N, C-alpha and C positions, 0 to 999 in steps of 0.2 A: 576725196573731198579737197576743197580749197583751204589753204592755211597760210597765214602771214608770218614770215620770218623777219625778225627785227635785227637790223645791223646798226653799227655805229653811224652816227650822222645826225638824226636817225634816218636810215634808209630801210625801205620795206620791200621784200620780195614775196610775191604770191606764188606758192608752189602747190602741186598736187601731192597729197599724202593719203595713206590708208586711214580709214576710220579706226581709232584706237579701240582696244578691247579691255574691258574692266577686269581687274583682279577680284578676288572674292569679296572684298570690302569696298569696292569702288562702283562708281556710277558713270555712265556715258550720257551726256546731255546733248540734244540737238540745240545748238546755240541760236537763240533768236536775237539777243543783244549781248555784246561784250562791252564791259567797262574798260577803263584805262587808268593807269597810275603813273606818276613820275618815274618810278623805278623801271618802267618798261623801256624808256630811252636811256636811263642811266646805266643799267647793267651791261648792255652791249658796249656802251662808251667806255666803261671802266673795267669790264671783265674779259675783254679780248674775244677771240673767235668762239671760245666755248660758251659764251653768253649770247651768241647770235642764234637765238632760237625763237620759237613762238613764246613771247613774254607775257601774253595775256593771262590774267588771273581771276578776273571777275566774270563769272558765268551766269547767264540767265536764259532759261529756255524750258524745253520739255524733255523729260526722261526718255531716253532711247533704248537703254539696256542697263541691267543691274547685275552685279556680281552675286554669287550663290549665297553669300551671308547677309545680303541686304534685304531686310524685311520692312524697313521704315518707308521705302519708296518703291513705286512700281512704274512700269512703262506708261507714259502718258501724263504723269504728274507734272505740275508746274513747279519749277524749282529755281533757286539761285544757289550759287556755290562759290567757295573760295578754292581755286586750283592750287595744288602744291607748287610753290615757286621753283623755277629752275628745272622742272621735270617735263617730260613729254606730255602732250595732251592739253595745251593751254587754250585760252578762250578765244584767241584770234583765229578761229577756224569754224567750219560748219558743225563739228562735233568736238566736245571737250570732255576731259576726265576730271573727276573729283572723288575725294574720299567721303564716305557716308557721314562721318562726324563733322564735316565742314560743308554740308549741303543742308538746305532748309526749304520747306514748303513756302511757295508764294501764295498768299491768299488771293482769291478770285478778283478782288477789287484792286489789287496791286498789279501794275503793268510790268511786262518784261523789261521795258525801258527803265523803270524805277529799280527793278531788281538788280540790274547791271551796275547800279551806282553804289551798291551797299557792301558787298562781302569784305574785301580787303581792308577798306578804311574803317568800317564799323568794328571789325575784330581788333584792329590796331588800337582804336579808342578804348575798347574794353580791356585789352591786355594792359595798356598803360595805366589806366585808372585803378584796376583791381588787382592785377598780378604784380605790377611794379610799385605803384604808389600805395597799395594796400588800403585803399579807401573803402568805406562801407558799401556792400553790394546793393544793387538796385531793388532786390526783393526784401532787404532789411534796412529800409531808409532810416536815417537818423531822426530823432524827434524834432518837431518844430521848435525854433528858437535856439537850437544848438548851432553854433557857427563853426564851419570848417572852410575858411577861405581857400579858393583854388584859382590860380592864374592859369588861363588857357591862352597860349600864344599861337596865333593863327586860327582864330575862331571861325572864320568864314570858309576855311578849307573843308573838304569832306571829313577828314579826321576830326577837325575842330567841331564841326556841326554835330557829329556823333558823340563826341566828348560831352558837349552841352546837354544832349538828350539823356545820356546815361547818368550824368551827374545830377540832373534834375530829378530823375527817378530815385536816386539815392538821397535826395533832399540836401545836397551839398550846396551851401551858399555862404557868403557871397561868391558868385562866379565873376571873376575879374578878367574880362575878355579883351585881348589885344587884337585888333583888326584894322582894316583900312577902308577902302571905298565900298565894301559890301556890308557896312554897319546895319543897313536895313534888313539884310538877311539874318544877321546875328540876333537882331532885336526879337525875332520870332521865337527864339529858343532860350530867352532869359526872363527873369522875373525881377523887375525893378523894385517891387515891394519888399523883396528879401535882400536887397543890397546889391544885386547884380548890376554890373556896369560895363560899358565898352570904352576902351581907350584907343585912340587913333595913333598908330605907330608913325604915321607920316609927320607928326608934330615934332619928332626927334626924340633921342634917347632920354634926355633930362625930363621932358614932358611925360614920357611913358613911365619912368621910374617914379616921378612925383604923383602921377595919376594912380599908380598902384598903391602907393603909400596912403594917399587920401582915401582910397576905396577901402582900405583895411580898417580905418577908424580905430587905430591903436591895437588891433589884433595882430598876432604873429602870423606870418606867411610860412606855413610848413609844407605846402604842396604846390608844385607847378608842373604843368604838362606843356612842353615845348613842341608843338606840332610843326614848327618851322625849322628849328635847329640850324639856322644860318642867318645871315644879314643882321648880325648883332643881337638876335633874340636872346641868346644865352647870356650875353654880357648884361643886358638889362635885368634878367632874372637874378643873376649873381649879386646884383646891387641891392635887391630887396628881399631875397629869400633868407629866412632865419638860419643861423649857423647850424642848427640841428634839423633842418628841413630836408625835403626830398624833391628831386626833380627827375623827370624822364625826358629823353630825347628820342628822335625817330630816325636820324641819319647815322648809319654805321660808318666806321672808318675815319671818324673825326675826333679831334681833341676838343674838350669843352673846358677851357681854363677859367680861372677867376673865382672858383668856389673854394671855400675852406675845406680841409680834409674831413671835417665833421659832417658835411653835407653828403647825403646818400644820392649818388648820381647813377641813374639807370638808363639802359638803352632798351627801347621797346621794339622788338623784332617780331613781326606778325607771323613769320614762318614757324615760330615756336608752337603754334597750334597744330602743326604737323610733326612736332617732336615731343618735348617734355610736357606740353600743355594741351594734350589731346582732349582730356576731359573738359578743360576750360573751353576749348573750341566747340565741343558738343553742346555744352550747356548754353553758351551764348548764341550760337546759331539758332537754337530752338527759342531762346528768349527774344531774339530779333524777329523771328517769324510771328510769335505771339504779339509782339509790339506792333508790327505792321497790321495784323488782323484787328487788334483792338484800338489802334489809332494813336498810341502813345509813342510810336517810333516812326519817323518819316525819312524818306530817302532825300539825299542831297539833290537839288535841281539838276536836270540833265540837259545836255545839248547834243543832238545827233549830228555827227560829222557825215556829210554825204559820201556815197560811194561804197558803203560797206567796208570790207577789208582794204579796198583801194584808198579809203580815206584815213587809214591808220597812220600813214606817214605824215600827213598834214596835221592830224590831231596830236601826235607825239611831238612834232616840231613846235606846235603852239604851246604845249606843256613845257618844253625846253625853254622857250622864249620867256616864260613866266608871266604871260599876259592873262592867264585864266584866273577868274575870281568867282567864288561861290557857285561853281557849276562843275559837273562831271561830264567829261566827253565820253559818249557811248557810240557804238557802231552797230547798225542793223545788218546782220550778216547776209540776209537774202538780197540786199541791194548790191552785193558784189557781182560784177559781171562773170558769168559762167557758173554761178552757184546752182546746184541742182541739175547740172547737165552732165 
């Protein structure tokens, strides 16, 4: 099979590799679309030669083979899955490997293109909200009229979009969303009647901080999800978060100064669903599948980068440039020259 190896730069090499074989709790999927994430260029850049692997983690396609313990899925099923990061069998390939607890059924009316935009970012959003910030679960929403203000920094990103959808299911309001030119996208996922609002970070730090304070209307800010974790985002949060509040970040290996010691600072690492949070991963992948089926959960908009795997270098370069807004880059594997031959 064809497989894309991601190197620092980002540079991409297309190689021929054997189709992976599943262990007893794993699934092999014929990849129709692969999603992409900023970590796909960052890890080879920062991790050296050992990180120069197939970095794709968002799988969407048709089940090709299942391990002996897999009863929830069968050959031919339409699925999406979160591949275990840093291991063989990534999604930038004709066939990819996933664990059964981070694989979920794609409803018939949901396209493979949509499926590729969901797994990693959606599970990041869920982990941050419920495992790190310990907010009420979406199946036990808080009563109407109860206020739990939540700042979502980077609301138009894929992680941000999924935060807003989960938080709405939990009836968490007001949602105070910091975004930029993609405010129209964010608007689809908030409820102004419950105090939700959008603050434009392009107006500067003072305007952002004042906008958050105004939106709070005297309430304490006890929860913030920083889906940017750079470019001054945490500085602004530090100025408005209650001294006994909690904040979660998404970028590892960084210092986040400016918070008093009483603030609970968390790092949301989505790879935990393949470690200590396996049960969490199982529950939320199935919840996402149900949400897609019933319509209360929607994929981040997608943009197909031409060329299949040959387009991965271009897509990751554009992610690195920081020009992407309110869209997920995805790759149609069959458009790769030589695929299936």
